[in-house]
MOPAC internal coordinates of N, CA, C and O (Angstrom, degrees):
PM7 1SCF
backbone

  N    0.0000 0     0.00 0     0.00 0    0    0    0
  C    1.5243 1     0.00 0     0.00 0    1    0    0
  C    1.5307 1   107.47 1     0.00 0    2    1    0
  O    1.2310 1   122.49 1   -33.69 1    3    2    1
  N    1.2687 1   112.84 1   146.31 1    3    2    1
  C    1.4511 1   121.71 1   172.72 1    5    3    2
  C    1.4122 1   113.65 1  -107.39 1    6    5    3
  O    1.2310 1   117.40 1   -45.86 1    7    6    5
  N    1.3877 1   122.56 1   134.14 1    7    6    5
  C    1.4565 1   125.89 1   177.88 1    9    7    6
  C    1.5017 1   103.37 1   -91.50 1   10    9    7
  O    1.2310 1   120.79 1   -58.02 1   11   10    9
  N    1.2639 1   116.10 1   121.98 1   11   10    9
  C    1.4819 1   121.40 1   178.35 1   13   11   10
  C    1.5453 1   112.12 1  -102.83 1   14   13   11
  O    1.2310 1   122.11 1    -5.06 1   15   14   13
  N    1.2777 1   113.56 1   174.94 1   15   14   13
  C    1.4976 1   118.27 1   179.46 1   17   15   14
  C    1.5970 1   107.05 1   -65.69 1   18   17   15
  O    1.2310 1   119.18 1   141.24 1   19   18   17
  N    1.3043 1   119.16 1   -38.76 1   19   18   17
  C    1.4541 1   119.13 1   174.37 1   21   19   18
  C    1.4115 1   115.06 1   -62.15 1   22   21   19
  O    1.2310 1   118.03 1   147.52 1   23   22   21
  N    1.3793 1   121.37 1   -32.48 1   23   22   21
  C    1.4494 1   123.93 1   169.93 1   25   23   22
  C    1.5185 1   113.26 1   -59.26 1   26   25   23
  O    1.2310 1   120.80 1   136.36 1   27   26   25
  N    1.3555 1   116.08 1   -43.64 1   27   26   25
  C    1.3714 1   123.64 1  -177.43 1   29   27   26
  C    1.5946 1   109.36 1   -66.92 1   30   29   27
  O    1.2310 1   120.55 1   140.91 1   31   30   29
  N    1.2744 1   116.55 1   -39.09 1   31   30   29
  C    1.4702 1   122.64 1  -179.30 1   33   31   30
  C    1.5787 1   106.13 1   -68.27 1   34   33   31
  O    1.2310 1   118.71 1   135.16 1   35   34   33
  N    1.2725 1   120.07 1   -44.84 1   35   34   33
  C    1.5044 1   121.97 1   179.50 1   37   35   34
  C    1.5104 1   111.59 1   -58.80 1   38   37   35
  O    1.2310 1   120.54 1   137.97 1   39   38   37
  N    1.4460 1   116.56 1   -42.03 1   39   38   37
  C    1.4149 1   120.90 1   179.22 1   41   39   38
  C    1.5549 1   113.17 1   -65.72 1   42   41   39
  O    1.2310 1   122.64 1   138.91 1   43   42   41
  N    1.3431 1   112.54 1   -41.09 1   43   42   41
  C    1.5008 1   116.21 1   173.34 1   45   43   42
  C    1.5331 1   113.27 1   -59.17 1   46   45   43
  O    1.2310 1   122.87 1   137.06 1   47   46   45
  N    1.3630 1   112.10 1   -42.94 1   47   46   45
  C    1.4612 1   115.49 1  -174.76 1   49   47   46
  C    1.5474 1   110.01 1   -70.15 1   50   49   47
  O    1.2310 1   118.78 1   163.60 1   51   50   49
  N    1.2979 1   119.94 1   -16.40 1   51   50   49
  C    1.4691 1   124.50 1   173.65 1   53   51   50
  C    1.5016 1   109.94 1   -66.66 1   54   53   51
  O    1.2310 1   120.48 1   158.44 1   55   54   53
  N    1.2762 1   116.69 1   -21.56 1   55   54   53
  C    1.5311 1   116.17 1   177.01 1   57   55   54
  C    1.4560 1   116.31 1   -71.94 1   58   57   55
  O    1.2310 1   119.94 1   174.51 1   59   58   57
  N    1.2970 1   117.72 1    -5.49 1   59   58   57
  C    1.4694 1   125.77 1   178.50 1   61   59   58
  C    1.5081 1   117.86 1   103.96 1   62   61   59
  O    1.2310 1   120.14 1  -159.23 1   63   62   61
  N    1.2628 1   117.34 1    20.77 1   63   62   61
  C    1.4288 1   125.04 1   174.89 1   65   63   62
  C    1.5501 1   105.90 1  -103.10 1   66   65   63
  O    1.2310 1   122.13 1   -18.89 1   67   66   65
  N    1.3754 1   113.53 1   161.11 1   67   66   65
  C    1.5140 1   115.67 1   176.27 1   69   67   66
  C    1.5381 1   108.04 1   -73.83 1   70   69   67
  O    1.2310 1   121.39 1   -18.71 1   71   70   69
  N    1.3151 1   114.95 1   161.29 1   71   70   69
  C    1.4516 1   122.58 1  -177.11 1   73   71   70
  C    1.6186 1   107.24 1   -62.86 1   74   73   71
  O    1.2310 1   120.87 1   144.18 1   75   74   73
  N    1.3127 1   115.94 1   -35.82 1   75   74   73
  C    1.4301 1   120.20 1  -176.04 1   77   75   74
  C    1.5486 1   107.30 1   -67.19 1   78   77   75
  O    1.2310 1   119.60 1   141.10 1   79   78   77
  N    1.3099 1   118.37 1   -38.90 1   79   78   77
  C    1.5381 1   121.63 1   179.95 1   81   79   78
  C    1.5168 1   106.56 1   -72.10 1   82   81   79
  O    1.2310 1   119.07 1   139.31 1   83   82   81
  N    1.3377 1   119.39 1   -40.69 1   83   82   81
  C    1.4441 1   122.53 1   177.21 1   85   83   82
  C    1.5307 1   111.61 1   -56.57 1   86   85   83
  O    1.2310 1   122.68 1   131.38 1   87   86   85
  N    1.3141 1   112.46 1   -48.62 1   87   86   85
  C    1.4386 1   118.39 1  -179.62 1   89   87   86
  C    1.6033 1   111.87 1   -59.47 1   90   89   87
  O    1.2310 1   122.43 1   135.57 1   91   90   89
  N    1.2920 1   112.96 1   -44.43 1   91   90   89
  C    1.5330 1   117.23 1   177.78 1   93   91   90
  C    1.5355 1   108.45 1   -62.61 1   94   93   91
  O    1.2310 1   120.65 1   137.00 1   95   94   93
  N    1.3057 1   116.37 1   -43.00 1   95   94   93
  C    1.5163 1   118.03 1  -178.38 1   97   95   94
  C    1.5399 1   110.39 1   -64.63 1   98   97   95
  O    1.2310 1   118.36 1   134.97 1   99   98   97
  N    1.2274 1   120.73 1   -45.03 1   99   98   97
  C    1.5540 1   124.95 1   179.21 1  101   99   98
  C    1.5532 1   105.87 1   -59.11 1  102  101   99
  O    1.2310 1   122.47 1   130.99 1  103  102  101
  N    1.4185 1   112.87 1   -49.01 1  103  102  101
  C    1.4694 1   111.06 1  -175.22 1  105  103  102
  C    1.4490 1   115.77 1   -70.19 1  106  105  103
  O    1.2310 1   119.46 1   151.79 1  107  106  105
  N    1.3239 1   118.64 1   -28.21 1  107  106  105
  C    1.4986 1   125.99 1   171.99 1  109  107  106
  C    1.5548 1   108.41 1   -58.79 1  110  109  107
  O    1.2310 1   120.24 1   130.07 1  111  110  109
  N    1.3197 1   117.15 1   -49.93 1  111  110  109
  C    1.4928 1   114.80 1  -173.40 1  113  111  110
  C    1.5788 1   104.32 1   -67.97 1  114  113  111
  O    1.2310 1   118.45 1   137.87 1  115  114  113
  N    1.2568 1   120.57 1   -42.13 1  115  114  113
  C    1.5054 1   118.84 1  -178.23 1  117  115  114
  C    1.5140 1   108.61 1   -63.94 1  118  117  115
  O    1.2310 1   118.45 1   142.04 1  119  118  117
  N    1.3034 1   120.56 1   -37.96 1  119  118  117
  C    1.5027 1   121.40 1  -179.28 1  121  119  118
  C    1.6186 1   107.12 1   -66.74 1  122  121  119
  O    1.2310 1   119.36 1   136.02 1  123  122  121
  N    1.2937 1   118.82 1   -43.98 1  123  122  121
  C    1.4618 1   121.16 1   176.37 1  125  123  122
  C    1.3723 1   113.56 1   -52.23 1  126  125  123
  O    1.2310 1   120.78 1   128.82 1  127  126  125
  N    1.4181 1   116.11 1   -51.18 1  127  126  125
  C    1.4740 1   123.14 1  -174.33 1  129  127  126
  C    1.5625 1   107.43 1   -63.80 1  130  129  127
  O    1.2310 1   119.83 1   132.69 1  131  130  129
  N    1.3084 1   117.92 1   -47.31 1  131  130  129
  C    1.4925 1   123.28 1   179.64 1  133  131  130
  C    1.5127 1   110.94 1   -57.50 1  134  133  131
  O    1.2310 1   122.59 1   128.61 1  135  134  133
  N    1.3837 1   112.65 1   -51.39 1  135  134  133
  C    1.5143 1   115.70 1  -177.99 1  137  135  134
  C    1.4906 1   118.13 1   -64.35 1  138  137  135
  O    1.2310 1   123.06 1   150.80 1  139  138  137
  N    1.3953 1   111.74 1   -29.20 1  139  138  137
  C    1.4712 1   115.05 1   176.36 1  141  139  138
  C    1.4935 1   114.76 1   -74.14 1  142  141  139
  O    1.2310 1   123.11 1   143.03 1  143  142  141
  N    1.3641 1   111.64 1   -36.97 1  143  142  141
  C    1.4914 1   118.88 1   178.15 1  145  143  142
  C    1.4891 1   110.87 1   -67.67 1  146  145  143
  O    1.2310 1   121.69 1   137.75 1  147  146  145
  N    1.3872 1   114.37 1   -42.25 1  147  146  145
  C    1.5265 1   115.27 1   179.58 1  149  147  146
  C    1.4914 1   114.28 1   -61.86 1  150  149  147
  O    1.2310 1   120.89 1   148.33 1  151  150  149
  N    1.3842 1   115.90 1   -31.67 1  151  150  149
  C    1.4459 1   122.59 1  -179.44 1  153  151  150
  C    1.5430 1   110.33 1   -80.56 1  154  153  151
  O    1.2310 1   118.57 1   176.01 1  155  154  153
  N    1.3368 1   120.32 1    -3.99 1  155  154  153
  C    1.4482 1   122.63 1   176.24 1  157  155  154
  C    1.4894 1   112.51 1    93.74 1  158  157  155
  O    1.2310 1   120.83 1  -172.35 1  159  158  157
  N    1.3245 1   116.01 1     7.65 1  159  158  157
  C    1.4408 1   118.10 1   179.50 1  161  159  158
  C    1.6077 1   108.53 1   -87.44 1  162  161  159
  O    1.2310 1   121.64 1   -27.89 1  163  162  161
  N    1.3642 1   114.47 1   152.11 1  163  162  161
  C    1.4599 1   125.78 1   178.33 1  165  163  162
  C    1.5003 1   106.27 1   -87.44 1  166  165  163
  O    1.2310 1   118.00 1   -47.33 1  167  166  165
  N    1.3291 1   121.42 1   132.67 1  167  166  165
  C    1.5125 1   128.80 1   174.48 1  169  167  166
  C    1.3955 1   109.34 1  -103.69 1  170  169  167
  O    1.2310 1   119.07 1   -64.04 1  171  170  169
  N    1.3560 1   119.39 1   115.96 1  171  170  169
  C    1.4353 1   121.14 1   179.11 1  173  171  170
  C    1.5767 1   106.75 1  -112.64 1  174  173  171
  O    1.2310 1   122.69 1   -55.95 1  175  174  173
  N    1.3437 1   112.46 1   124.05 1  175  174  173
  C    1.4889 1   119.16 1   175.87 1  177  175  174
  C    1.4961 1   107.94 1  -112.29 1  178  177  175
  O    1.2310 1   118.31 1   -72.05 1  179  178  177
  N    1.2944 1   120.83 1   107.95 1  179  178  177
  C    1.4014 1   124.79 1  -172.48 1  181  179  178
  C    1.6702 1   109.14 1   -55.86 1  182  181  179
  O    1.2310 1   122.61 1   -45.72 1  183  182  181
  N    1.3650 1   112.60 1   134.28 1  183  182  181
  C    1.4534 1   122.67 1   175.27 1  185  183  182
  C    1.5907 1   106.96 1    67.83 1  186  185  183
  O    1.2310 1   118.19 1  -166.97 1  187  186  185
  N    1.2621 1   121.04 1    13.03 1  187  186  185
  C    1.4022 1   121.63 1   175.96 1  189  187  186
  C    1.5645 1   111.63 1  -127.13 1  190  189  187
  O    1.2310 1   119.67 1   121.82 1  191  190  189
  N    1.3340 1   118.23 1   -58.18 1  191  190  189
  C    1.4417 1   120.24 1   174.46 1  193  191  190
  C    1.4905 1   110.57 1   158.15 1  194  193  191
  O    1.2310 1   121.49 1     8.78 1  195  194  193
  N    1.4110 1   114.75 1  -171.22 1  195  194  193
  C    1.3973 1   123.12 1  -172.34 1  197  195  194
  C    1.5877 1   109.49 1  -124.83 1  198  197  195
  O    1.2310 1   121.63 1   -42.04 1  199  198  197
  N    1.2625 1   114.49 1   137.96 1  199  198  197
  C    1.4007 1   120.53 1   172.28 1  201  199  198
  C    1.5357 1   109.81 1  -109.46 1  202  201  199
  O    1.2310 1   118.32 1   -38.30 1  203  202  201
  N    1.3514 1   120.82 1   141.70 1  203  202  201
  C    1.3947 1   123.63 1   176.36 1  205  203  202
  C    1.6297 1   109.34 1  -161.69 1  206  205  203
  O    1.2310 1   124.43 1    -7.35 1  207  206  205
  N    1.2108 1   109.10 1   172.65 1  207  206  205
  C    1.5590 1   120.26 1  -179.13 1  209  207  206
  C    1.5359 1   106.28 1   -97.13 1  210  209  207
  O    1.2310 1   121.01 1   -44.56 1  211  210  209
  N    1.3077 1   115.67 1   135.44 1  211  210  209
  C    1.4495 1   121.38 1   174.22 1  213  211  210
  C    1.5330 1   107.18 1  -121.37 1  214  213  211
  O    1.2310 1   119.22 1   -40.68 1  215  214  213
  N    1.3351 1   119.10 1   139.32 1  215  214  213
  C    1.4826 1   120.05 1   173.43 1  217  215  214
  C    1.4803 1   110.05 1   -92.44 1  218  217  215
  O    1.2310 1   120.90 1   -51.08 1  219  218  217
  N    1.3148 1   115.88 1   128.92 1  219  218  217
  C    1.4651 1   120.17 1   172.34 1  221  219  218
  C    1.5316 1   108.18 1   -94.72 1  222  221  219
  O    1.2310 1   119.21 1   -52.70 1  223  222  221
  N    1.2124 1   119.10 1   127.30 1  223  222  221
  C    1.4531 1   121.73 1   177.03 1  225  223  222
  C    1.5717 1   113.69 1   -69.63 1  226  225  223
  O    1.2310 1   122.62 1   -26.01 1  227  226  225
  N    1.3054 1   112.58 1   153.99 1  227  226  225
  C    1.4044 1   117.31 1   179.10 1  229  227  226
  C    1.5549 1   108.37 1   -66.51 1  230  229  227
  O    1.2310 1   119.32 1   -35.05 1  231  230  229
  N    1.3450 1   118.91 1   144.95 1  231  230  229
  C    1.4379 1   123.78 1  -177.62 1  233  231  230
  C    1.4413 1   113.46 1  -151.55 1  234  233  231
  O    1.2310 1   122.12 1   -18.33 1  235  234  233
  N    1.3184 1   113.55 1   161.67 1  235  234  233
  C    1.5133 1   118.68 1   177.06 1  237  235  234
  C    1.5139 1   110.88 1   -79.08 1  238  237  235
  O    1.2310 1   121.11 1   -36.34 1  239  238  237
  N    1.2553 1   115.47 1   143.66 1  239  238  237
  C    1.4194 1   124.51 1   173.01 1  241  239  238
  C    1.4609 1   113.94 1  -139.57 1  242  241  239
  O    1.2310 1   118.85 1     0.19 1  243  242  241
  N    1.3425 1   119.81 1  -179.81 1  243  242  241
  C    1.5106 1   122.02 1  -179.63 1  245  243  242
  C    1.4858 1   106.79 1  -131.76 1  246  245  243
  O    1.2310 1   121.23 1   -38.36 1  247  246  245
  N    1.2744 1   115.25 1   141.64 1  247  246  245
  C    1.4681 1   125.32 1   170.25 1  249  247  246
  C    1.5535 1   105.31 1   -73.55 1  250  249  247
  O    1.2310 1   121.78 1   -63.96 1  251  250  249
  N    1.3546 1   114.20 1   116.04 1  251  250  249
  C    1.5197 1   114.33 1  -175.31 1  253  251  250
  C    1.5288 1   113.30 1   -68.52 1  254  253  251
  O    1.2310 1   119.30 1   158.74 1  255  254  253
  N    1.2968 1   118.93 1   -21.26 1  255  254  253
  C    1.5309 1   120.80 1   177.20 1  257  255  254
  C    1.5261 1   112.49 1   -76.34 1  258  257  255
  O    1.2310 1   121.25 1   135.57 1  259  258  257
  N    1.4109 1   115.22 1   -44.43 1  259  258  257
  C    1.4380 1   116.67 1  -172.09 1  261  259  258
  C    1.5715 1   111.64 1  -103.94 1  262  261  259
  O    1.2310 1   120.99 1   161.49 1  263  262  261
  N    1.3735 1   115.72 1   -18.51 1  263  262  261
  C    1.4846 1   117.64 1  -174.84 1  265  263  262
  C    1.5423 1   113.01 1    83.12 1  266  265  263
  O    1.2310 1   120.00 1   176.77 1  267  266  265
  N    1.3929 1   117.61 1    -3.23 1  267  266  265
  C    1.4301 1   122.95 1  -172.44 1  269  267  266
  C    1.5889 1   107.25 1   -71.92 1  270  269  267
  O    1.2310 1   121.51 1   -37.65 1  271  270  269
  N    1.3198 1   114.71 1   142.35 1  271  270  269
  C    1.5001 1   119.33 1   177.55 1  273  271  270
  C    1.4482 1   107.66 1   -73.74 1  274  273  271
  O    1.2310 1   120.03 1   -40.95 1  275  274  273
  N    1.3761 1   117.55 1   139.05 1  275  274  273
  C    1.4217 1   127.49 1   179.58 1  277  275  274
  C    1.4923 1   108.10 1  -134.87 1  278  277  275
  O    1.2310 1   122.36 1   -39.02 1  279  278  277
  N    1.3887 1   113.09 1   140.98 1  279  278  277
  C    1.4412 1   118.81 1   172.25 1  281  279  278
  C    1.5457 1   110.63 1   -89.78 1  282  281  279
  O    1.2310 1   123.25 1   -53.69 1  283  282  281
  N    1.3229 1   111.38 1   126.31 1  283  282  281
  C    1.4398 1   116.49 1   179.88 1  285  283  282
  C    1.5492 1   105.46 1   -96.43 1  286  285  283
  O    1.2310 1   120.29 1   -56.39 1  287  286  285
  N    1.3504 1   117.05 1   123.61 1  287  286  285
  C    1.5252 1   117.21 1  -175.14 1  289  287  286
  C    1.5045 1   114.12 1   -72.77 1  290  289  287
  O    1.2310 1   120.80 1   -21.20 1  291  290  289
  N    1.3049 1   116.07 1   158.80 1  291  290  289
  C    1.4497 1   125.17 1   176.75 1  293  291  290
  C    1.5439 1   108.14 1   -61.70 1  294  293  291
  O    1.2310 1   121.42 1   -40.33 1  295  294  293
  N    1.2944 1   114.89 1   139.67 1  295  294  293
  C    1.5643 1   117.00 1   179.27 1  297  295  294
  C    1.5096 1   107.58 1  -148.62 1  298  297  295
  O    1.2310 1   122.68 1   -18.06 1  299  298  297
  N    1.3107 1   112.46 1   161.94 1  299  298  297
  C    1.4230 1   122.35 1   176.70 1  301  299  298
  C    1.5551 1   111.71 1  -103.00 1  302  301  299
  O    1.2310 1   119.19 1   -48.18 1  303  302  301
  N    1.2787 1   119.14 1   131.82 1  303  302  301
  C    1.4977 1   123.47 1  -176.03 1  305  303  302
  C    1.5274 1   107.21 1  -129.46 1  306  305  303
  O    1.2310 1   123.10 1   -32.86 1  307  306  305
  N    1.3484 1   111.65 1   147.14 1  307  306  305
  C    1.5609 1   116.63 1   173.85 1  309  307  306
  C    1.4165 1   108.70 1   -79.73 1  310  309  307
  O    1.2310 1   122.11 1   -34.45 1  311  310  309
  N    1.3285 1   113.57 1   145.55 1  311  310  309
  C    1.5064 1   120.67 1   179.47 1  313  311  310
  C    1.4776 1   105.91 1  -131.98 1  314  313  311
  O    1.2310 1   120.78 1   -32.57 1  315  314  313
  N    1.3774 1   116.12 1   147.43 1  315  314  313
  C    1.4707 1   120.11 1   175.54 1  317  315  314
  C    1.5092 1   105.30 1  -127.75 1  318  317  315
  O    1.2310 1   120.74 1   -45.47 1  319  318  317
  N    1.3324 1   116.18 1   134.53 1  319  318  317
  C    1.3872 1   119.51 1   178.83 1  321  319  318
  C    1.5968 1   105.83 1  -125.31 1  322  321  319
  O    1.2310 1   121.26 1   -59.20 1  323  322  321
  N    1.3267 1   115.20 1   120.80 1  323  322  321
  C    1.3996 1   121.27 1  -175.20 1  325  323  322
  C    1.5158 1   114.49 1   -75.54 1  326  325  323
  O    1.2310 1   120.41 1   -38.30 1  327  326  325
  N    1.3914 1   116.82 1   141.70 1  327  326  325
  C    1.4821 1   119.22 1  -178.22 1  329  327  326
  C    1.5721 1   109.86 1   -70.62 1  330  329  327
  O    1.2310 1   121.62 1   -16.01 1  331  330  329
  N    1.2733 1   114.50 1   163.99 1  331  330  329
  C    1.4956 1   118.82 1   179.98 1  333  331  330
  C    1.5906 1   107.23 1   -61.53 1  334  333  331
  O    1.2310 1   119.72 1   139.77 1  335  334  333
  N    1.2249 1   118.15 1   -40.23 1  335  334  333
  C    1.5238 1   120.37 1  -178.95 1  337  335  334
  C    1.5112 1   109.43 1   -63.17 1  338  337  335
  O    1.2310 1   117.66 1   138.05 1  339  338  337
  N    1.3324 1   122.05 1   -41.95 1  339  338  337
  C    1.4443 1   120.64 1   176.18 1  341  339  338
  C    1.5199 1   113.11 1   -65.70 1  342  341  339
  O    1.2310 1   120.60 1   143.42 1  343  342  341
  N    1.3417 1   116.46 1   -36.58 1  343  342  341
  C    1.4136 1   121.46 1   180.00 1  345  343  342
  C    1.5391 1   110.53 1   -66.41 1  346  345  343
  O    1.2310 1   121.81 1   139.49 1  347  346  345
  N    1.3295 1   114.14 1   -40.51 1  347  346  345
  C    1.5410 1   120.59 1   178.39 1  349  347  346
  C    1.5910 1   108.44 1   -64.15 1  350  349  347
  O    1.2310 1   121.52 1   135.64 1  351  350  349
  N    1.4015 1   114.69 1   -44.36 1  351  350  349
  C    1.4897 1   119.05 1   176.87 1  353  351  350
  C    1.4543 1   115.00 1   -55.92 1  354  353  351
  O    1.2310 1   121.35 1   137.05 1  355  354  353
  N    1.3497 1   115.03 1   -42.95 1  355  354  353
  C    1.4156 1   122.68 1   177.19 1  357  355  354
  C    1.5178 1   113.68 1   -62.34 1  358  357  355
  O    1.2310 1   122.31 1   135.44 1  359  358  357
  N    1.3888 1   113.19 1   -44.56 1  359  358  357
  C    1.4631 1   119.78 1   177.90 1  361  359  358
  C    1.5395 1   110.34 1   -60.61 1  362  361  359
  O    1.2310 1   120.18 1   133.95 1  363  362  361
  N    1.3081 1   117.26 1   -46.05 1  363  362  361
  C    1.4248 1   122.29 1  -174.81 1  365  363  362
  C    1.4443 1   110.32 1   -71.52 1  366  365  363
  O    1.2310 1   116.23 1   161.65 1  367  366  365
  N    1.3445 1   124.77 1   -18.35 1  367  366  365
  C    1.3966 1   124.40 1   179.42 1  369  367  366
  C    1.5158 1   114.35 1   -87.45 1  370  369  367
  O    1.2310 1   120.08 1  -161.53 1  371  370  369
  N    1.3699 1   117.46 1    18.47 1  371  370  369
  C    1.5170 1   117.17 1  -176.87 1  373  371  370
  C    1.5327 1   109.50 1   -57.86 1  374  373  371
  O    1.2310 1   120.10 1   180.00 1  375  374  373

């Protein structure tokens, strides 16, 4: 099963707010996380994990069709690291 944004919205709506308010709340949280990560800040959610940006260095690659060497440029990628509590919960849920 995949948990979607719509699933999150419906769970928040069960707390007694309208679906419109729940949608705004979920989108606000997502926007805050994205904006913080884009600006280079680290986002820490207790008992869940950390989001941050990691720089990938430029490297050599190969075009799979031609075999020609290609330089892959440096880029920034989002990274998530799960907390120990989340890791333990996943292990216990086998």
